[in-house]
C-alpha positions as CSV (number, residue, x, y, z in Angstrom):
1,M,-0.4,14.4,23.4
2,K,3.2,14.9,24.5
3,A,6.3,13.7,22.7
4,R,8.8,11.3,24.3
5,Q,11.8,12.8,25.9
6,E,14.6,11.2,23.9
7,T,16.6,13.2,21.4
8,I,16.3,11.7,17.9
9,A,18.5,12.0,14.9
10,A,18.4,10.9,11.3
11,I,19.7,11.5,7.8
12,S,17.0,13.6,6.1
13,T,18.1,13.5,2.5
14,P,17.6,10.5,0.1
15,P,20.1,7.7,-0.1
16,G,23.1,8.1,-2.4
17,A,25.6,10.8,-3.3
18,G,24.4,14.4,-3.7
19,G,25.4,18.0,-3.5
20,I,24.0,18.4,0.0
21,G,23.3,16.0,2.8
22,V,21.2,16.9,5.9
23,L,21.4,15.5,9.4
24,R,18.5,16.5,11.7
25,L,18.0,16.3,15.4
26,S,15.0,17.0,17.7
27,G,14.5,16.6,21.4
28,P,15.5,18.2,24.8
29,D,19.2,17.6,24.2
30,A,19.3,18.3,20.5
31,V,21.4,21.5,20.7
32,A,23.8,20.1,23.3
33,V,24.3,16.9,21.2
34,A,24.8,18.9,18.0
35,G,27.3,21.2,19.8
36,R,29.5,18.3,20.9
37,C,29.8,17.1,17.3
38,F,30.5,20.6,15.8
39,R,33.3,23.1,16.0
40,A,32.4,26.5,14.8
41,L,35.0,28.4,12.7
42,D,35.0,31.2,15.4
43,R,35.5,28.5,18.1
44,K,32.5,29.7,20.0
45,A,30.1,27.1,21.4
46,L,27.0,26.4,19.2
47,E,24.7,27.6,21.9
48,A,26.6,30.9,22.0
49,H,25.4,31.7,18.5
50,E,21.9,33.0,17.7
51,P,19.2,30.5,17.0
52,R,18.1,30.1,13.3
53,K,21.4,31.4,12.0
54,L,23.7,29.3,9.8
55,I,27.1,28.8,11.4
56,Y,30.1,27.6,9.4
57,G,32.4,25.0,11.0
58,E,33.7,21.4,11.3
59,L,31.6,18.3,11.6
60,L,33.4,15.9,14.0
61,D,33.3,12.1,14.1
62,R,32.8,10.2,17.3
63,G,36.6,10.4,17.9
64,G,36.7,14.2,17.5
65,E,38.3,14.1,14.1
66,V,37.1,16.4,11.3
67,I,35.0,14.6,8.7
68,D,33.5,17.6,6.8
69,W,33.2,21.4,6.7
70,C,29.5,22.2,7.0
71,L,26.8,24.6,8.1
72,C,24.9,24.1,11.4
73,T,21.8,25.8,12.8
74,Y,19.5,25.2,15.7
75,S,16.1,26.4,17.0
76,R,14.6,26.4,20.4
77,G,11.1,24.9,21.0
78,P,8.3,25.7,20.7
79,S,9.4,27.8,17.7
80,S,10.5,24.9,15.6
81,Y,9.0,22.3,13.2
82,T,8.6,19.7,15.9
83,G,7.9,22.1,18.8
84,E,11.1,20.9,20.5
85,D,14.7,22.0,20.4
86,T,16.1,21.1,17.0
87,A,19.4,21.2,15.2
88,E,20.5,20.6,11.6
89,F,23.7,20.0,9.8
90,Q,24.0,20.8,6.1
91,C,27.0,18.7,4.9
92,H,28.4,17.6,1.6
93,G,26.2,14.8,0.3
94,S,28.6,11.9,0.7
95,P,27.0,8.8,2.2
96,M,30.1,8.1,4.2
97,V,30.2,11.6,5.7
98,L,26.5,11.4,6.6
99,T,27.0,7.9,8.1
100,L,30.0,9.0,10.2
101,G,28.1,12.1,11.3
102,L,25.1,10.1,12.4
103,E,27.3,7.7,14.3
104,S,28.8,10.7,16.1
105,L,25.4,12.0,17.1
106,F,24.4,8.6,18.4
107,A,27.7,8.4,20.4
108,Q,26.7,11.7,22.1
109,G,23.3,10.4,23.2
110,A,20.8,10.7,20.3
111,R,19.0,7.7,19.0
112,Q,17.8,6.8,15.5
113,A,14.5,8.4,14.5
114,G,11.8,6.2,13.2
115,P,9.7,6.8,10.0
116,G,7.9,10.1,10.3
117,E,9.0,10.6,13.9
118,F,9.8,14.3,13.4
119,T,6.4,15.0,12.0
120,R,4.8,12.8,14.6
121,R,6.4,15.0,17.3
122,A,5.1,18.1,15.5
123,F,1.6,16.5,15.8
124,W,2.1,15.6,19.5
125,N,3.3,19.1,20.3
126,G,0.4,20.8,18.6
127,K,2.4,22.3,15.7
128,L,0.3,20.4,13.1
129,D,-3.0,18.6,13.3
130,L,-3.5,15.2,11.8
131,A,-4.9,16.5,8.5
132,Q,-1.8,18.7,8.1
133,A,0.5,15.9,9.1
134,E,-1.0,13.6,6.4
135,A,-0.5,16.5,3.9
136,V,3.3,16.4,4.7
137,G,3.3,12.8,3.5
138,D,1.2,13.6,0.4
139,L,3.6,16.5,-0.4
140,L,6.6,14.2,-0.1
141,E,4.9,11.7,-2.5
142,A,3.3,14.3,-4.9
143,Q,3.9,13.4,-8.5
144,S,2.0,16.2,-10.2
145,R,1.7,19.9,-10.0
146,E,-1.9,19.7,-8.9
147,G,-1.2,17.1,-6.3
148,A,1.7,19.2,-4.8
149,R,-0.5,22.3,-4.8
150,H,-3.3,20.5,-3.0
151,A,-0.9,19.0,-0.4
152,A,0.6,22.4,0.2
153,G,-2.8,23.9,0.7
154,Q,-3.8,21.2,3.1
155,L,-0.5,21.6,5.0
156,A,-1.3,25.4,5.3
157,G,-4.5,24.4,7.0
158,A,-7.2,24.8,4.4
159,L,-9.0,21.5,5.2
160,S,-8.5,22.0,8.9
161,K,-10.2,25.4,8.8
162,K,-13.1,23.9,6.9
163,I,-13.5,21.1,9.4
164,G,-13.0,23.6,12.2
165,A,-15.9,25.7,11.1
166,I,-18.2,22.7,11.1
167,Y,-16.9,21.6,14.4
168,A,-17.5,25.0,16.0
169,A,-21.1,25.2,14.6
170,L,-21.9,21.7,16.1
171,T,-20.3,22.6,19.4
172,D,-22.7,25.6,19.6
173,V,-25.6,23.2,19.0
174,M,-24.4,20.9,21.7
175,A,-23.9,23.7,24.2
176,H,-27.4,24.8,23.7
177,F,-28.9,21.4,24.4
178,H,-26.6,20.9,27.4
179,A,-28.1,24.1,28.7
180,V,-31.6,22.7,28.1
181,L,-30.6,19.6,30.1
182,D,-29.3,21.7,32.9
183,Y,-32.4,23.8,33.0
184,P,-35.3,21.4,32.1
185,D,-38.0,23.9,33.1
186,E,-37.0,26.3,30.3
187,D,-38.9,25.6,27.1
188,I,-37.0,25.9,23.8
189,D,-38.3,28.8,21.8
190,P,-39.8,27.7,18.5
191,F,-37.7,30.2,16.6
192,R,-34.6,28.9,18.3
193,L,-35.6,25.3,17.3
194,E,-35.9,26.5,13.7
195,E,-32.5,28.1,14.0
196,L,-30.9,25.0,15.3
197,D,-32.5,22.9,12.6
198,G,-31.0,25.3,10.0
199,T,-27.6,25.0,11.6
200,L,-27.7,21.2,11.4
201,A,-28.9,21.3,7.9
202,E,-26.1,23.7,6.9
203,Q,-23.5,21.5,8.5
204,E,-24.9,18.4,6.8
205,R,-24.6,20.2,3.4
206,E,-21.1,21.1,4.2
207,L,-20.2,17.6,5.1
208,K,-21.8,16.2,2.0
209,G,-19.9,18.7,-0.1
210,L,-16.7,17.6,1.6
211,L,-17.5,14.0,0.9
212,A,-18.1,14.8,-2.8
213,T,-14.4,16.0,-3.0
214,C,-12.9,12.6,-2.1
215,G,-12.8,11.2,-5.6
216,R,-11.0,14.2,-6.9
217,G,-8.7,14.3,-3.9
218,K,-7.7,10.6,-4.4
219,Q,-7.1,11.4,-8.1
220,L,-4.7,14.2,-7.2
221,R,-2.8,12.1,-4.6
222,D,-2.7,8.8,-6.4
223,G,-3.3,9.7,-10.1
224,V,-6.2,8.5,-12.3
225,P,-5.5,4.9,-13.5
226,C,-5.5,5.2,-17.3
227,A,-5.5,2.0,-19.3
228,I,-4.1,2.3,-22.9
229,V,-5.8,-0.5,-24.8
230,G,-6.1,-1.7,-28.4
231,R,-5.3,-4.4,-30.8
232,P,-1.6,-5.4,-31.3
233,N,0.5,-2.8,-33.1
234,A,-2.1,0.0,-32.6
235,G,0.7,2.2,-31.1
236,K,0.0,1.8,-27.4
237,S,3.7,1.7,-26.4
238,S,4.5,4.6,-28.7
239,L,1.8,6.7,-27.1
240,L,3.1,5.9,-23.6
241,N,6.6,6.9,-24.6
242,A,5.3,10.1,-26.3
243,L,3.3,11.1,-23.2
244,L,6.3,10.4,-20.9
245,G,8.8,12.1,-23.1
246,W,11.3,9.2,-23.0
247,E,11.6,5.6,-24.3
248,R,10.0,3.6,-21.4
249,A,8.4,0.8,-23.5
250,I,9.9,-1.3,-26.2
251,V,8.4,-0.4,-29.6
252,T,8.7,-2.7,-32.7
253,E,6.6,-3.5,-35.7
254,I,6.2,-7.1,-34.5
255,P,2.7,-7.6,-33.0
256,G,2.6,-8.8,-29.4
257,T,5.9,-7.2,-28.3
258,T,4.3,-6.0,-25.1
259,R,3.5,-9.1,-23.0
260,D,2.8,-7.4,-19.6
261,T,1.4,-4.2,-18.3
262,V,3.8,-1.3,-18.0
263,E,2.9,1.5,-15.5
264,E,4.3,5.0,-15.4
265,R,3.0,8.4,-14.1
266,C,2.5,11.6,-16.0
267,E,0.4,14.8,-15.9
268,L,-1.8,15.6,-18.8
269,G,-3.9,18.8,-18.9
270,G,-3.3,19.2,-15.2
271,V,-4.7,15.7,-14.5
272,P,-2.2,13.3,-12.9
273,L,-2.4,9.9,-14.7
274,R,-1.1,6.5,-13.9
275,L,-0.6,5.3,-17.5
276,I,-0.9,1.5,-18.0
277,D,0.5,0.3,-21.3
278,T,-1.2,-3.1,-21.9
279,A,-0.6,-6.1,-24.2
280,G,-2.5,-6.1,-27.4
281,L,-6.0,-7.5,-27.1
282,R,-6.4,-10.5,-29.5
283,E,-7.1,-14.2,-29.4
284,T,-3.8,-16.1,-29.0
285,L,-2.5,-19.6,-28.1
286,D,0.8,-18.3,-26.7
287,P,0.5,-18.9,-22.9
288,V,2.7,-15.9,-22.1
289,E,0.8,-13.6,-24.3
290,M,-2.5,-14.9,-22.9
291,L,-1.4,-13.8,-19.4
292,G,-0.6,-10.4,-20.8
293,V,-4.0,-10.1,-22.5
294,E,-5.8,-11.1,-19.3
295,R,-3.9,-8.4,-17.4
296,S,-4.9,-6.0,-20.0
297,R,-8.6,-6.8,-19.5
298,R,-8.2,-6.5,-15.8
299,A,-6.4,-3.1,-16.2
300,M,-9.4,-1.9,-18.3
301,E,-11.9,-3.1,-15.6
302,E,-10.0,-1.1,-12.9
303,A,-9.3,2.0,-14.9
304,G,-10.6,5.5,-14.2
305,L,-9.9,6.5,-17.7
306,I,-9.4,4.5,-20.9
307,F,-7.5,5.4,-24.1
308,V,-8.8,3.0,-26.8
309,L,-6.3,3.0,-29.7
310,W,-7.3,2.4,-33.3
311,D,-4.5,2.1,-35.9
312,G,-5.4,4.9,-38.2
313,S,-3.3,3.6,-41.0
314,V,-5.6,0.6,-41.6
315,P,-9.4,0.4,-41.7
316,A,-11.1,-0.1,-38.3
317,T,-12.7,-3.5,-37.6
318,Q,-15.8,-4.7,-35.8
319,E,-13.4,-5.9,-33.1
320,D,-12.1,-2.3,-32.7
321,V,-15.7,-1.0,-32.3
322,Q,-16.6,-3.7,-29.7
323,L,-13.5,-2.8,-27.7
324,L,-14.6,0.8,-27.7
325,E,-18.1,-0.1,-26.6
326,Q,-16.7,-2.2,-23.7
327,A,-14.5,0.7,-22.6
328,V,-17.3,3.2,-22.6
329,R,-19.3,1.0,-20.3
330,R,-16.5,0.9,-17.8
331,A,-15.0,4.4,-17.5
332,P,-14.6,7.7,-19.2
333,T,-13.0,6.9,-22.6
334,V,-11.1,8.7,-25.4
335,L,-10.9,7.1,-28.9
336,V,-7.3,7.7,-30.1
337,Q,-6.6,7.2,-33.7
338,T,-2.9,6.7,-34.1
339,K,-0.3,7.0,-36.9
340,R,-1.6,10.2,-38.2
341,D,1.7,10.7,-40.0
342,L,0.7,7.8,-42.3
343,P,-2.1,7.6,-44.9
344,F,-5.1,7.8,-42.7
345,E,-8.5,6.0,-42.3
346,T,-11.1,8.1,-40.6
347,A,-13.2,6.8,-37.7
348,A,-16.2,8.6,-39.1
349,D,-17.1,5.5,-41.2
350,W,-18.4,3.8,-38.0
351,A,-21.3,4.6,-35.8
352,L,-19.5,5.5,-32.6
353,P,-20.9,5.6,-29.0
354,E,-22.3,9.0,-28.1
355,D,-20.1,11.7,-26.5
356,V,-16.9,9.8,-27.0
357,P,-14.0,12.3,-27.7
358,V,-12.1,11.3,-30.8
359,V,-8.4,12.4,-31.1
360,E,-6.2,11.8,-34.2
361,L,-2.5,11.9,-33.4
362,S,1.0,10.7,-34.3
363,A,3.1,9.6,-31.4
364,K,6.1,9.9,-33.8
365,T,5.7,13.6,-34.6
366,G,3.7,14.7,-31.6
367,E,0.9,16.0,-33.7
368,G,-2.5,15.7,-31.9
369,L,-1.0,15.3,-28.4
370,E,-2.4,18.7,-27.5
371,E,-5.9,17.6,-28.6
372,L,-5.5,14.6,-26.3
373,E,-4.6,16.9,-23.4
374,W,-7.8,19.0,-24.1
375,A,-9.9,15.8,-24.2
376,V,-8.6,14.7,-20.8
377,T,-9.1,18.1,-19.3
378,E,-12.8,18.1,-20.5
379,L,-13.4,14.7,-18.9
380,F,-11.7,15.7,-15.6
381,P,-12.4,19.5,-15.2
382,R,-11.0,21.2,-12.2
383,D,-13.5,22.8,-9.9
384,E,-12.4,26.5,-10.1
385,A,-14.4,27.3,-7.0
386,A,-12.5,24.7,-4.9
387,T,-9.6,26.0,-2.8
388,Y,-6.3,24.0,-2.9
389,G,-6.1,21.9,0.2
390,E,-9.9,21.5,0.9
391,L,-10.3,18.0,-0.6
392,L,-10.4,14.7,1.3
393,T,-7.6,12.5,-0.1
394,N,-7.7,9.1,1.6
395,A,-10.1,6.4,2.9
396,R,-9.5,7.4,6.6
397,Q,-10.7,10.9,6.0
398,E,-13.6,9.8,3.9
399,E,-14.8,7.3,6.5
400,A,-14.6,9.9,9.3
401,A,-16.4,12.5,7.3
402,R,-19.1,10.0,6.3
403,R,-19.8,9.1,9.9
404,A,-20.0,12.8,10.9
405,A,-22.5,13.5,8.1
406,E,-24.6,10.5,9.1
407,S,-24.6,11.6,12.7
408,V,-25.7,15.1,11.8
409,R,-28.5,13.6,9.6
410,R,-29.7,11.6,12.5
411,A,-29.6,14.6,14.8
412,R,-31.7,16.6,12.4
413,E,-34.3,13.8,12.2
414,A,-34.3,13.6,16.0
415,L,-34.9,17.3,16.3
416,E,-37.7,17.2,13.8
417,A,-39.3,14.2,15.6
418,G,-39.2,16.1,18.9
419,V,-37.0,13.6,20.8
420,T,-35.5,14.5,24.2
421,P,-32.4,16.7,24.1
422,D,-30.2,13.9,25.6
423,A,-31.0,11.6,22.7
424,L,-30.2,14.3,20.2
425,L,-27.0,15.1,22.0
426,T,-25.7,11.5,21.4
427,D,-25.8,12.1,17.6
428,V,-24.2,15.6,17.8
429,E,-21.4,14.2,20.0
430,A,-20.8,11.3,17.6
431,A,-20.5,13.8,14.8
432,L,-18.0,15.9,16.8
433,E,-16.0,12.8,17.6
434,A,-15.8,11.8,13.9
435,L,-14.6,15.3,13.0
436,G,-12.1,15.1,15.8
437,E,-10.6,12.0,14.1
438,L,-10.1,14.0,10.9
439,T,-7.8,16.5,12.7
440,G,-6.5,14.3,15.4
441,Q,-8.4,15.7,18.4
442,S,-9.9,12.3,19.2
443,V,-7.8,9.9,17.2
444,R,-6.4,6.6,18.6
445,E,-2.7,6.1,18.7
446,D,-2.9,2.9,16.5
447,V,-4.4,5.1,13.8
448,T,-1.5,7.6,14.0
449,D,1.0,4.7,14.0
450,R,-0.5,3.6,10.6
451,I,-0.4,7.1,9.2
452,F,3.2,7.9,10.2
453,A,4.5,4.4,9.2
454,R,4.4,5.5,5.5
455,F,6.7,8.5,6.1
456,C,10.4,8.4,5.2
457,V,13.0,8.3,8.0
458,G,14.1,11.9,8.7
459,K,10.7,13.5,8.1
């Protein structure tokens, strides 16, 4: 794929005032356009300076007036992020300065970049494959340390290398059977057949192993949906606030204060969570509270982790036990006994479902939060053998890997059944095409359009 020839420009820092604001250009005229909007302190032309060096000077508006003192740098393709000529201004982070600077670049011939267009050009020009390009988006959106580390590993090529090894092995198999088709009088040595079957079996195992990572990959990218449920006044909003470290939800002693679900993200024990504070589960005639209770039940049904809260300052009820049993049937569950700072009623008086971790804590004092962290870590252990970046993280990748694995399985069955090489080749080629979609070797443009549409402008 080749990038379009226009020079594009965009503000590459978030909206609003900040210490630094960045204007970015890419394209065949990027350096020339930037040079016409910049006057170096030494009065030499921008192109007279060395590439990749920061040059101090004046940023000029479309009328040639100074609007800021800034730093400017440029790179020549293909040794740049996009593979094209690029330039960048590091200005003061005033929205007005950035707007006037962008207007000046447009007046000199650049056009507004679309969402993700810089990274799309990097993909077009072979600087990144599609898995790495998706990792750029994941890194921009990462909301946990583990998620950021995984995205960085994928951007560095960890997943691409794993896919590449499978692709190379299958290409060798295909080359062999093409040779058989070209020379039909040559019989396939039985030992060679056994070797080919072993290769296919190994690649099928690799693909199945890759598919097994998808759940963990999605968790790292999106977070585990964690429903905090319990009867009114069990301490759900207090626990949410304690885990976040700030007062996100209103907390009162009045039962039914929370009428709707409240969602926030945090990381607990290295596990990224999407915490969902829910309305207290109880029978009610209040129509607004009824809607909140229904949303609470739906959050519990869709959760990947459930914290069932019992108010430890009062005896547990049969209703509490029933809620715990419902949660255990739906997702990994932790029983959290709250208000440990008050006179306490132990959960040991009840016959609890097997293997349910029980944590006693006080959201007020923080006592017991570390035990909750350990419980979550036990439920979602990190695979120490896994390398950061080798996990599938989205439905597109999972679907392509699944098709590749299914095609390899069919190829193995065809080989064992003794079918003709041309029939077997059909399945191997289908597997290669699916793997090509993972890295972008054989992906359609409408797919890339959907991928880059989620990127911010300027990246």
